C-alpha positions, 0 to 999 in steps of 0.5 A: 596037812600038806608038807613044806620042803624047800626043793634043793634045786629050786629055781635052778634050769630043769636040763640035767647038764646045766642044773649040774652046773648050776649046783656047782656054781651055787655051792661056792657062793651060797654061805657067802656073807650077806651085804644089804646096801640099800633097804627100808628096814627100821634102825629102831630094831637094832637099837633096841634089840627088843623082841618082835612083838607077834607073828602079824606085826612081823610078817604082815602088817608092814609089808605091803607085798602081802597086803596089795595082793590081798587088798586087790582081791577086796580085803579091807587093810583095816581087817589086816591091822595096817594103821589109819591116818585119823587113827581110826579101829583097825584090827587089833588081834594079831591071830585073827590077822594072821588067820586072814593072811592063811585062809588067803595065802593061795593067792601068792602061788606063783609070787616071789612073795611065796618063795620069801614066805616059804623060806622064811617058814622052813629055814628061819622057824623050822616048820614042815607043813604048809600054810593053810587056814587048817595050819594057821594057828599051829603057825602063829603058836609055833613063831610067836614061841620062836619070837619070845627066845633070845635066838630070834631077836633083831641082832641075833637074826642079823648074826644068824643070817651072816649080814655083814652090812644093812644100810637102811634109808632115812630123811635128811630130817632124820636126827639119826638117833638110832643109828647113834645108839647102835654105835654107842651099844658096842654091838659089832653088826654093821647098820648104816643109813643112807641119805633120802632128800626127796622130802627137801627136793620134791616140791610135791612131796607133802609138807615140802614147804614146811620141811625147807623151813625145818632143813633150815632150821636144823641145818643153821642155813638160810634156806630161802635161797639156793646157796644156803640151801645147797649148803644144808644139803652139804651139812646134812650129807656130811652128818650122814657120812659120820653115821656111816652112810656111803650113799644117797637115794633119789626117788624121782618120778623120772630122771629128768636131769637139767644144768642150769645157769646160777642165776636161772637156778636161784631164780627157780628156786625161789619160786619153789620156795614161795610155794608157787611153782607149777608142775612143769617147775617142780620136774625142772627143779628136781632135774637141777636137784640130780645134777646137783646131787652128782657134783656133791656126790664127786666133791664127797664120794657118796654113790647116788642111787636113783629110783625112778618111773613109778606113779607113787600112791596112785590110790587116792582114797587109799592114801588119804585114808592109810598114808604113804607106801600102801602097794599103790605105787604103779610103774610108768614108762621111763625115758633114760638117754635124753633125760640124763644127757644134761647130767652125763655131759657134766658129769658122766665121764668121771672115774670118781663118780658112781651113778646106780640106776634102777628102773621098773620099765623093763623095756628099757634095759637093752635100748637105753639103760645097758648101752648108757652103762657100757658106755659111761664110767660113772653109770652102773646098773642096779638089780631089778627092782621091786615089781621085778625082784622076782626069779622071772625079773632077774633072768629077763635082766641078765638076758637083756643087759649082759650082752652090752654092759657085761656083768662088771657094769652092774652091782650085784643084787640089792633086796631093797626091803622092809621086811627083815626076815625076807632078806636072806630069802630074796639074796637066795633067789638072786644067787640061785638065779644068777648061778642058772644063767651063768650055768647056761652059759658054760654049757653053751660054751660061752663062757669057761666054768673057771670065769663062771666061778669068778663071776658069780662070787662077783654078782653075790659079793664082790660087786655091791662092796665095790660099787657101795664103797663097803 
């Protein structure tokens, strides 16, 4: 069996002088509290505080980073226990699922998933041998036994990881019962929600018309007209704020925005509500709603996040068989300068508004995103997201964005994950990469070391709290 050992200098630059600076910077930010302002962990975990079922249910079945790689190598999702839409048979033996994963662990070499998983195995479960087919049962038994202990329940891990706050993400149709249960339990852990209106904003979202009807029933508003529909959003946003939300999140295909006259917006909405809108009209409506959401954010203070540029559920047969979010979301080229102009013409210079832009189109960093955020008071840049939540992705982002937008027009790190145990692992990677980048600036005499220490803390902790109003 080969050893598993996390090198203390992992991800630091290899050049000795720069590495020594990175070590000093990292020593001061390594143990700062974790602020996770946007993600997809399940609030039910923290409401019920029930033990996690088994290693497969915790680390494989819900993690699309894991099963998308295995699927790409020909493994059926049924063999990994991923539930089917028709509730047909899938692998029900968690040990069998774990063994399949372990046998194929070599596929993750060089990927951020390998970094995250190795961190979890070594730091959370104290395992000191590498995962393989040979060690699969050892891993399973060690993790399964740990999950039965009180110290490995969700709330205990939350506290062990030194998490100051986690924000989950819910639909406007969600009753937020789990968040209410957390609040009523008296537990001191801070778990808040975020308002994700896509199911009632995107006409191409499955079940959109039915969602609108439920939206109206839930809010007591007549959503057959545009003004009633907007009031429904305002009511649900207030409800989410009462549950701790400080942000909204928008997963649109693009950042196209519009600023229609009231009569035009009303006519467009009535066509969308009737279900007869064209794809072009669906895009126009989404664009109008980004501008409307910016207006509402200026009114109620909620931070606005935009996660565009992904063709979601690209694999149609997989979508039909397993549903959404099964690893088949693929990046597309995204344009920001012209697309955002209607919204920015109206609200871009408002100092009381914060819009955080994310991208999976790295070609836009230096050409569009950094210049925009380096000018408009309302704009901030989100960290590398999704496919670029990786060491190389983080390095490219800092190299391409910093010279134009600086550090203080960015918002620190955002883990955006469903995999709870990967949260501290992801923050560890981000802090190490930022310290390495800053160490290079110090070694090149572009930044004094005392300034680098201030920036390292800002990137690890201060900026995210300020940007998300936490």
